[in-house]
C-alpha positions as CSV (number, residue, x, y, z in Angstrom):
1,M,-0.2,-0.2,-0.3
2,T,1.6,3.5,-1.1
3,C,2.2,6.1,1.9
4,F,-0.7,8.3,-0.1
5,S,-3.2,5.6,-0.1
6,S,-2.6,4.9,3.9
7,I,-3.3,8.8,4.3
8,L,-6.4,8.7,2.6
9,R,-7.4,5.6,4.4
10,F,-6.2,7.7,7.8
11,L,-8.4,10.9,6.7
12,A,-11.2,8.4,6.1
13,V,-11.4,7.5,9.9
14,L,-11.5,11.0,10.3
15,T,-15.0,11.6,8.5
16,L,-16.1,15.4,9.1
17,T,-19.6,15.0,10.7
18,G,-22.1,17.9,11.7
19,V,-21.8,18.6,15.6
20,S,-24.0,21.4,16.7
21,L,-22.1,24.4,18.4
22,H,-24.7,25.2,20.7
23,A,-25.0,21.7,21.9
24,A,-27.1,21.7,24.8
25,D,-25.8,20.2,28.5
26,V,-22.4,20.7,27.7
27,K,-20.1,19.0,30.3
28,P,-17.1,20.1,31.9
29,V,-14.0,18.8,30.0
30,K,-10.2,19.4,30.5
31,I,-7.3,19.5,27.8
32,V,-3.8,19.0,29.1
33,L,-1.4,20.6,26.5
34,V,2.1,18.3,26.4
35,G,5.1,20.5,24.6
36,D,7.9,22.8,25.3
37,S,9.0,26.3,25.6
38,T,7.1,27.2,22.0
39,V,4.0,26.1,24.0
40,C,4.4,26.9,27.7
41,D,3.5,29.5,29.8
42,Y,5.6,32.6,30.6
43,P,6.1,35.1,33.7
44,E,4.0,38.2,32.7
45,K,7.3,40.1,32.9
46,L,8.7,38.5,30.2
47,A,8.0,39.1,26.5
48,T,8.0,35.4,25.3
49,R,4.8,33.5,24.9
50,G,3.7,29.8,23.7
51,W,1.0,29.3,21.9
52,G,-0.4,27.2,24.5
53,R,-1.4,30.5,26.6
54,Y,-4.0,31.4,24.4
55,L,-6.0,28.2,23.1
56,Q,-8.1,28.7,26.5
57,E,-9.7,32.2,25.0
58,A,-11.1,30.3,21.9
59,L,-12.8,28.1,24.0
60,K,-15.6,28.1,26.7
61,P,-15.0,28.2,30.2
62,E,-16.3,24.4,30.7
63,C,-13.4,23.2,28.5
64,T,-10.4,24.0,31.0
65,V,-6.7,23.9,29.5
66,V,-4.2,22.8,31.6
67,N,-0.6,23.8,30.1
68,L,2.0,21.2,31.3
69,A,4.3,22.4,28.8
70,K,8.1,23.1,29.8
71,G,10.7,24.9,28.3
72,G,13.9,22.5,27.2
73,R,12.0,19.5,27.3
74,S,11.7,16.6,24.8
75,T,9.8,13.4,24.8
76,K,12.2,11.3,26.5
77,T,12.7,14.5,29.2
78,F,9.5,15.3,29.7
79,R,8.5,11.7,30.8
80,K,11.9,11.4,32.6
81,E,11.1,14.2,35.0
82,G,7.6,13.1,35.7
83,L,5.9,15.5,33.6
84,W,4.0,13.1,31.7
85,D,2.8,11.2,35.0
86,R,1.3,14.3,35.7
87,T,-0.4,14.6,32.8
88,L,-2.1,11.6,33.6
89,A,-2.8,12.5,36.5
90,E,-5.0,15.3,35.7
91,R,-7.5,12.5,34.1
92,P,-7.7,15.0,31.0
93,S,-10.5,14.0,28.3
94,W,-7.7,15.6,25.5
95,I,-3.9,15.4,25.5
96,F,-2.4,17.6,22.6
97,I,1.1,16.9,22.4
98,Q,3.6,19.3,20.4
99,M,7.0,18.2,20.9
100,G,10.4,18.0,18.5
101,H,12.2,21.2,19.1
102,N,14.7,19.6,21.9
103,D,14.5,16.0,20.3
104,S,16.4,17.5,17.3
105,H,19.2,18.6,19.3
106,G,22.6,17.4,18.7
107,A,23.5,13.4,19.3
108,G,24.8,13.0,22.7
109,R,22.6,15.5,24.4
110,P,20.3,14.2,27.1
111,E,17.2,15.6,26.0
112,A,18.1,14.3,21.9
113,T,16.3,11.8,20.2
114,D,16.0,10.1,16.8
115,A,13.3,10.9,14.8
116,A,12.5,7.8,13.3
117,T,13.5,5.4,16.2
118,D,13.1,7.0,19.6
119,Y,11.2,9.8,19.2
120,A,8.4,8.3,16.9
121,E,8.2,5.4,19.9
122,N,8.0,7.7,22.4
123,L,5.2,9.3,20.6
124,R,3.3,5.8,20.5
125,Q,3.9,5.2,24.0
126,F,2.2,8.5,24.8
127,V,-1.1,7.5,22.6
128,R,-0.8,4.3,24.2
129,E,-1.1,5.3,27.9
130,A,-3.4,8.1,27.2
131,R,-5.6,5.6,25.4
132,E,-5.7,3.3,28.8
133,I,-7.3,6.8,31.1
134,E,-9.5,7.1,28.0
135,A,-8.4,10.7,27.3
136,H,-8.2,11.7,23.1
137,V,-4.8,12.6,22.1
138,V,-4.2,15.2,19.3
139,L,-0.8,15.2,17.8
140,V,0.6,19.0,16.8
141,T,3.6,18.8,14.5
142,P,6.5,21.1,15.8
143,M,6.6,24.8,14.4
144,V,9.3,25.8,12.1
145,R,12.0,27.8,13.6
146,R,12.5,31.3,11.7
147,T,16.1,30.3,10.1
148,F,16.0,31.6,6.2
149,N,18.5,30.4,3.4
150,E,19.9,33.7,1.3
151,D,17.0,32.5,-1.1
152,G,14.3,32.9,1.1
153,T,13.5,29.4,2.0
154,T,14.0,28.2,5.6
155,L,16.2,25.6,6.7
156,D,14.2,23.3,8.3
157,P,15.8,20.9,10.9
158,L,12.3,19.5,12.4
159,A,10.9,18.2,9.4
160,A,11.9,14.6,10.1
161,Y,10.4,15.1,13.2
162,A,7.0,16.1,11.6
163,D,7.1,13.6,9.2
164,A,7.6,10.8,11.8
165,M,4.7,12.5,14.3
166,K,2.6,12.3,11.0
167,S,3.5,8.7,10.3
168,V,2.9,7.7,14.3
169,A,-0.5,9.7,13.6
170,I,-1.6,7.3,10.2
171,E,-0.2,4.5,12.0
172,M,-2.6,4.6,15.2
173,T,-5.3,6.6,13.9
174,V,-4.6,9.7,15.5
175,P,-5.9,13.6,14.9
176,L,-3.1,15.7,13.9
177,I,-2.6,19.1,13.5
178,D,0.3,20.0,11.1
179,L,1.5,23.3,12.9
180,H,4.8,22.4,10.8
181,A,3.2,23.1,7.6
182,S,1.4,26.1,8.2
183,S,3.5,27.7,10.2
184,L,6.2,27.4,7.5
185,Q,3.7,28.6,4.7
186,V,2.9,31.7,7.0
187,L,6.8,32.5,8.0
188,L,7.7,31.9,4.1
189,K,4.7,34.7,3.5
190,Q,6.2,37.4,5.7
191,G,9.8,36.4,5.0
192,D,13.1,36.9,6.8
193,A,12.5,40.4,8.0
194,G,8.9,40.4,8.4
195,S,9.0,37.4,11.0
196,W,10.6,39.5,13.2
197,S,7.6,40.8,14.4
198,Y,6.7,37.6,15.8
199,A,10.0,37.1,18.0
200,A,10.2,37.2,21.2
201,S,13.6,39.3,21.1
202,K,16.1,40.5,18.3
203,T,18.1,37.5,18.2
204,D,15.8,35.0,18.9
205,R,14.6,32.4,15.8
206,T,12.4,29.8,17.7
207,H,10.3,31.7,20.6
208,F,7.5,34.1,20.0
209,N,6.1,37.3,21.4
210,E,2.2,37.6,22.0
211,T,1.6,38.4,18.5
212,G,3.6,35.5,17.2
213,A,2.1,33.6,19.4
214,R,-1.4,34.1,19.0
215,A,-0.7,33.6,15.3
216,M,0.3,30.1,16.2
217,A,-2.5,29.8,18.4
218,Q,-5.0,30.5,15.6
219,L,-3.5,27.9,13.4
220,V,-4.4,25.7,16.0
221,V,-7.7,26.4,16.6
222,Q,-8.4,26.4,13.1
223,E,-7.9,23.0,12.9
224,L,-10.0,22.0,16.1
225,P,-13.2,21.1,14.2
226,L,-11.8,18.6,12.1
227,A,-9.0,17.2,14.7
228,A,-11.3,17.2,17.5
229,P,-14.7,17.4,16.5
230,D,-16.4,16.8,19.9
231,L,-14.7,20.0,21.2
232,V,-16.7,22.1,18.7
233,S,-19.6,22.5,21.3
234,Y,-17.1,24.1,23.7
235,L,-15.7,26.8,21.0
236,A,-16.2,30.4,22.3
237,A,-17.5,31.4,18.7
238,P,-17.5,29.5,15.3
239,V,-14.0,29.4,13.4
240,P,-13.6,31.7,10.4
241,I,-12.9,29.9,7.4
242,D,-13.0,31.2,3.8
243,V,-14.8,29.5,1.0
244,Y,-13.9,29.6,-2.8
245,L,-16.5,27.8,-5.2
246,I,-15.7,25.9,-8.6
247,G,-17.6,25.7,-11.7
248,G,-17.9,25.2,-15.3
249,Q,-17.7,22.5,-18.2
250,S,-15.3,19.7,-18.6
251,N,-12.2,21.5,-18.2
252,A,-13.6,22.3,-14.6
253,T,-14.6,18.7,-13.8
254,G,-11.5,18.6,-15.0
255,Q,-9.2,16.0,-17.4
256,G,-5.6,15.5,-15.7
257,Y,-4.7,12.1,-14.8
258,L,-3.8,11.5,-10.9
259,A,-1.1,8.5,-12.4
260,N,0.6,11.2,-14.7
261,L,1.3,13.9,-11.5
262,A,4.6,13.8,-10.1
263,P,5.0,11.5,-6.9
264,E,5.4,14.3,-4.7
265,I,2.4,16.4,-5.3
266,R,-0.3,15.5,-2.8
267,P,-3.8,17.2,-2.2
268,D,-3.2,19.4,0.9
269,P,-5.5,17.6,3.6
270,R,-5.8,21.0,5.3
271,V,-7.6,22.3,2.5
272,L,-11.4,21.4,2.7
273,L,-13.2,20.1,-0.4
274,F,-17.3,19.6,-0.8
275,H,-18.1,18.4,-4.1
276,S,-21.8,17.1,-5.9
277,G,-21.7,13.8,-7.4
278,K,-23.1,12.0,-10.6
279,P,-22.7,11.9,-13.3
280,H,-20.0,13.8,-13.5
281,L,-18.1,14.4,-10.3
282,K,-16.7,11.6,-9.1
283,S,-14.2,11.4,-6.3
284,G,-13.9,8.0,-4.7
285,A,-15.6,9.6,-1.8
286,E,-19.3,10.1,-0.6
287,P,-20.5,13.0,-2.3
288,L,-22.1,16.4,-0.7
289,K,-19.9,15.7,2.4
290,W,-17.1,17.8,3.3
291,M,-13.3,16.4,3.2
292,P,-10.0,17.0,3.2
293,L,-8.8,18.1,-0.4
294,R,-9.0,15.4,-3.3
295,Q,-9.7,15.1,-6.7
296,A,-13.2,15.5,-7.8
297,S,-13.9,14.4,-11.7
298,E,-15.9,12.7,-13.9
299,S,-13.9,9.3,-12.7
300,P,-11.8,9.0,-9.6
301,D,-8.5,8.6,-11.8
302,R,-8.8,12.2,-13.0
303,F,-8.6,15.6,-11.2
304,G,-9.5,19.3,-12.1
305,P,-8.1,22.6,-11.1
306,E,-9.2,22.1,-7.3
307,L,-6.0,20.3,-6.7
308,G,-3.6,23.1,-7.9
309,F,-5.7,25.7,-6.8
310,G,-6.5,24.3,-3.0
311,N,-2.5,23.7,-2.5
312,R,-1.6,27.0,-4.2
313,L,-4.3,28.9,-1.7
314,Q,-3.2,27.3,1.2
315,E,0.2,28.3,0.1
316,L,-0.7,31.9,-0.2
317,L,-3.2,32.3,2.5
318,P,-2.4,29.7,5.2
319,D,-5.0,31.5,7.6
320,P,-7.6,31.3,7.7
321,K,-8.1,28.0,6.8
322,T,-9.7,27.4,3.2
323,A,-12.7,25.5,1.8
324,L,-13.5,24.7,-1.7
325,I,-17.3,24.1,-2.9
326,K,-17.2,22.1,-6.6
327,H,-20.1,21.9,-8.6
328,A,-19.2,21.3,-12.4
329,H,-20.4,19.6,-15.8
330,S,-19.2,18.4,-19.0
331,G,-20.8,19.5,-22.2
332,T,-23.1,22.3,-20.4
333,D,-23.6,26.0,-21.6
334,L,-23.8,29.4,-20.3
335,H,-26.7,30.7,-22.0
336,T,-29.3,28.1,-20.7
337,Q,-28.0,25.1,-18.5
338,W,-26.1,27.7,-16.7
339,A,-28.3,30.4,-17.0
340,P,-28.8,32.5,-13.5
341,G,-32.1,33.7,-12.0
342,A,-35.4,32.1,-10.8
343,P,-35.5,29.4,-11.2
344,G,-32.4,29.4,-13.9
345,G,-30.7,26.7,-15.6
346,P,-30.5,23.1,-14.3
347,Q,-27.0,23.4,-13.8
348,Y,-27.4,26.7,-12.1
349,Q,-30.0,25.4,-9.8
350,A,-27.1,22.4,-9.0
351,F,-24.8,24.8,-8.0
352,V,-27.3,27.1,-6.0
353,A,-27.7,23.9,-3.9
354,T,-24.3,22.8,-3.7
355,V,-23.1,26.0,-2.2
356,D,-26.3,26.3,-0.2
357,A,-25.7,22.4,1.3
358,G,-21.9,22.9,1.5
359,L,-22.1,26.6,3.4
360,E,-24.5,25.0,5.9
361,G,-22.5,21.9,6.7
362,L,-19.3,24.0,7.6
363,R,-21.5,25.8,10.2
364,D,-22.6,22.7,11.5
365,L,-19.2,21.7,11.6
366,G,-18.5,24.7,14.2
367,Y,-16.9,27.3,11.2
368,A,-17.9,30.4,10.3
369,P,-17.9,30.7,6.3
370,K,-16.9,33.7,4.5
371,L,-17.3,33.5,0.5
372,R,-14.1,34.9,-0.9
373,G,-14.0,34.2,-4.6
374,M,-15.1,31.7,-7.2
375,I,-13.5,30.0,-10.1
376,W,-15.3,29.4,-13.5
377,Q,-13.7,27.4,-17.0
378,Q,-16.2,27.0,-19.1
379,G,-17.3,28.3,-22.8
380,E,-16.8,25.8,-24.9
381,A,-20.2,24.9,-25.2
382,D,-21.3,28.5,-26.0
383,S,-19.0,28.4,-29.0
384,K,-21.3,26.1,-31.4
385,D,-23.4,28.9,-32.2
386,Q,-23.1,32.2,-33.4
387,T,-25.6,34.0,-31.8
388,T,-24.7,32.6,-28.5
389,A,-21.1,32.9,-28.8
390,A,-21.4,36.6,-29.3
391,A,-23.6,37.1,-26.6
392,Y,-21.0,34.9,-23.7
393,G,-19.6,38.1,-22.2
394,A,-23.0,39.7,-21.4
395,N,-24.2,36.5,-20.3
396,L,-21.3,36.1,-18.3
397,A,-21.3,39.0,-16.6
398,A,-24.5,38.6,-15.6
399,F,-24.0,35.3,-14.3
400,I,-21.0,37.0,-11.8
401,R,-23.8,39.8,-11.1
402,S,-26.2,36.7,-10.1
403,V,-23.7,34.6,-8.1
404,R,-22.7,37.9,-6.0
405,E,-26.3,38.6,-5.2
406,R,-27.9,35.4,-4.4
407,F,-24.8,34.7,-1.9
408,A,-24.6,38.1,-0.5
409,A,-21.0,38.3,-1.7
410,P,-20.8,41.7,-3.2
411,D,-17.0,41.4,-3.3
412,L,-16.8,37.8,-4.4
413,R,-13.6,37.8,-6.5
414,F,-14.3,36.1,-10.1
415,V,-11.7,34.4,-11.7
416,Y,-12.0,32.3,-15.1
417,G,-9.6,31.0,-17.8
418,H,-9.4,31.6,-21.6
419,V,-11.0,28.7,-23.8
420,L,-8.6,27.4,-26.0
421,P,-8.7,28.9,-28.9
422,P,-9.5,27.6,-32.9
423,P,-8.9,25.5,-34.6
424,N,-9.3,23.5,-31.4
425,A,-12.8,23.0,-31.7
426,G,-16.0,25.4,-32.0
427,A,-16.1,27.7,-35.1
428,N,-17.3,30.5,-32.9
429,R,-14.5,30.2,-29.7
430,D,-12.7,33.4,-31.4
431,L,-16.1,35.1,-29.9
432,V,-16.2,33.7,-26.7
433,R,-12.6,34.8,-25.9
434,A,-13.7,38.2,-27.2
435,G,-16.7,38.2,-24.5
436,Q,-14.2,36.6,-21.8
437,S,-11.8,39.3,-22.3
438,A,-14.5,42.4,-22.5
439,V,-15.5,41.2,-18.6
440,D,-12.2,41.2,-17.2
441,E,-12.2,44.1,-14.9
442,S,-9.1,45.8,-16.3
443,S,-10.2,45.9,-20.5
444,G,-12.0,49.1,-20.0
445,D,-15.1,47.6,-21.9
446,A,-18.5,48.4,-21.2
447,L,-19.1,44.9,-19.8
448,A,-16.1,45.0,-18.1
449,V,-16.9,43.4,-14.1
450,S,-14.9,45.0,-11.2
451,G,-12.9,41.8,-9.7
452,A,-13.5,39.7,-12.6
453,V,-9.9,38.3,-13.4
454,L,-9.1,36.6,-16.9
455,V,-6.2,34.1,-16.5
456,K,-4.5,33.4,-20.1
457,T,-4.6,29.4,-20.5
458,D,-3.1,29.1,-24.2
459,D,0.2,27.7,-23.3
460,L,-1.2,25.1,-21.2
461,D,-0.7,21.5,-22.1
462,H,-3.3,19.8,-23.7
463,R,-4.9,16.0,-23.1
464,A,-3.4,15.1,-26.6
465,T,0.5,15.7,-25.1
466,D,-0.4,13.5,-21.8
467,P,2.0,10.8,-21.2
468,K,0.5,7.6,-22.9
469,T,-2.7,9.4,-23.7
470,R,-6.0,8.1,-24.9
471,Y,-6.7,11.3,-26.6
472,P,-3.8,11.7,-29.1
473,K,-6.2,14.5,-31.0
474,D,-7.6,16.1,-27.8
475,H,-6.6,20.1,-27.9
476,V,-10.0,20.9,-26.3
477,H,-9.0,19.6,-22.6
478,F,-6.3,20.7,-20.8
479,G,-4.1,17.5,-19.9
480,T,-2.2,16.7,-16.4
481,S,0.3,19.6,-16.3
482,G,-2.2,21.9,-17.6
483,T,-4.8,21.4,-15.2
484,W,-2.7,21.5,-12.5
485,E,-1.3,24.9,-13.6
486,L,-4.5,26.2,-14.3
487,G,-5.4,25.9,-10.7
488,R,-2.4,27.6,-9.5
489,R,-2.3,30.1,-11.7
490,F,-6.4,30.8,-10.9
491,A,-5.1,31.1,-7.4
492,E,-2.3,33.4,-7.8
493,A,-5.1,35.7,-9.8
494,M,-7.5,35.4,-6.4
495,V,-5.1,36.9,-4.2
496,P,-4.7,40.6,-5.6
497,T,-1.1,41.8,-6.0
498,P,-0.3,45.0,-3.4
499,K,-0.1,47.9,-5.5
């Protein structure tokens, strides 16, 4: 079994089920934090703060947080000094474990452990003993240090420990919060100079001040509805989450093949996906359910722009959390099947129903969804007739306005891609492309819509050029690399460049 298959099986166990944030008869529960100096509490007189200090603020008083994290401790010394026994003696309902910083110290140091051997086994033993007292464990990967290379990338001595913790989580079916990955993306976005606003001192590249510790705590909190759904009823307020919609026809359903992706490319499980079902979206998972990001196309071996879009958006905007809602149907046109209004075309109706269900599902999970944007890849079906092709720009502008009005999202950013040019298919594609260009907010055309951004696609690979392609003449659909890159371009266009 591949590592990817194991991850999918692990994630499947953590199925996202609705839990009311306002559940009656909330019983008192206790969370104990196990960690090091990046988690622990500090005296008020010091500027240094651990993220554990701020977890209680996100929870109701009925959920008590006991922070037993202590500076300088590793999975080895935390037990040796009796801190793990104190943890079990608290008889907590939940134990959150973030360790690795001190485990990574040089061999020979009393606190040091090897990531693949004793560190991993120490974590396993923590989990086994916690389960003996019926406590639930959440593993939290160690946040990165703010150490940068000259090219802006980070030095990452903790990667092996984060990977080892992930492996233990999969092996033992333990919920995991990947703070290592999320903190890495936050710090890469800030850069070396910007990240000092999080530092405890002018020389400290490991510890945080209040601003930094609160940011790390928020990265933990945004994963609680997934990692610990039984704690949702204890949240002081719903957790913010940004939502992006995906729609269109066959290039939106997606014609990329998972088997052709590079081995290192994997869906980022921190991004959530909700998709409609048959006949045109089959992910291999139950439709109309929130799940970690995965492919959703016409067959489970194919993917659409959701993968590149979700992964890249997570890199660009690691906080707040990201969720995608997808409805697409191959061969459908904008002028009738996606026509907005009341009741609207059949695909528009299905799209609205899917989005409504997805938003309600997020609320049930404990999130407060905010619609931020939509990506759209469509137009081929409208090019089959000269009249509908000529009207494409007006129809697209009306569609954007309708989506914004229907979901009360006047600032929703709408990012869409050019259909491929003639002679690929459709004698009237130039008319569709002209309409698409006119709607772009920078076009200066009467049809221009503020917040609508056109993405260029002519240079993307087609399905005809895919390895071992079964469609050597298909220059209508984007292939594997083209579909992946299309999603990434959508994400980069979704995040406005500062002027």
